[in-house]
C-alpha positions in Angstrom: -4.5 -14.5 -4.5 -2.8 -14.3 -1.2 -4.6 -12.5 1.6 -2.6 -9.9 3.5 -3.3 -8.8 7.1 -0.5 -6.2 7.5 0.9 -5.3 4.1 -1.2 -3.0 2.0 -1.4 -4.8 -1.3 -3.9 -3.7 -4.0 -4.8 -5.5 -7.2 -6.2 -3.9 -10.4 -6.4 -5.4 -13.9 -3.9 -8.2 -13.1 -1.2 -5.8 -11.7 -0.4 -6.0 -8.0 1.1 -3.1 -6.0 2.6 -3.0 -2.5 1.7 0.3 -0.9 3.3 2.2 1.9 1.3 1.7 5.1 1.7 5.3 6.0 0.9 7.3 2.9 -0.1 4.8 0.3 2.7 5.4 -2.3 3.5 2.4 -4.5 6.6 0.7 -3.3 6.8 -2.4 -5.5 4.8 -4.1 -8.2 3.9 -7.8 -8.2 1.8 -10.3 -6.3 4.3 -11.8 -3.8 5.2 -9.6 -0.8 6.1 -10.2 2.8 3.0 -9.8 5.1 4.3 -7.0 7.4 4.0 -3.3 7.4 6.0 -1.5 4.7 6.9 2.2 4.7 8.5 4.5 2.2 11.6 6.5 3.1 9.6 9.6 4.1 7.2 7.7 6.4 10.1 5.8 8.0 11.6 9.1 9.0 8.3 10.9 9.9 5.4 8.5 10.4 2.0 9.9 9.9 -0.2 10.2 13.0 -3.3 9.0 11.1 -2.9 7.3 7.8 -6.5 8.3 6.9 -5.3 11.9 6.7 -2.6 11.0 4.2 -4.6 12.4 1.2 -4.0 9.1 -0.7 -6.9 8.2 -3.0 -6.9 4.6 -4.1 -9.3 5.4 -7.0 -7.0 8.1 -8.4 -4.0 5.7 -8.1 -5.9 3.1 -10.2 -6.2 0.4 -7.5 -9.5 -1.1 -6.4 -10.2 -3.6 -3.6 -8.0 -5.0 -0.9 -6.7 -8.6 -0.8 
């Protein structure tokens, strides 16, 4: 699988997901994405100061590991 340095892409059970770099919401499914930062509409308008405070929990979303 492709390694991403900027895009937040998670893989779980054969399903890939492109996540918002700000809040972690799933933007697209699949394995092929452009390796740059991606933001949802909300984060494009109001970027978070610290993405660690987003409240996003990868385990609850069903994604494990980072590639």
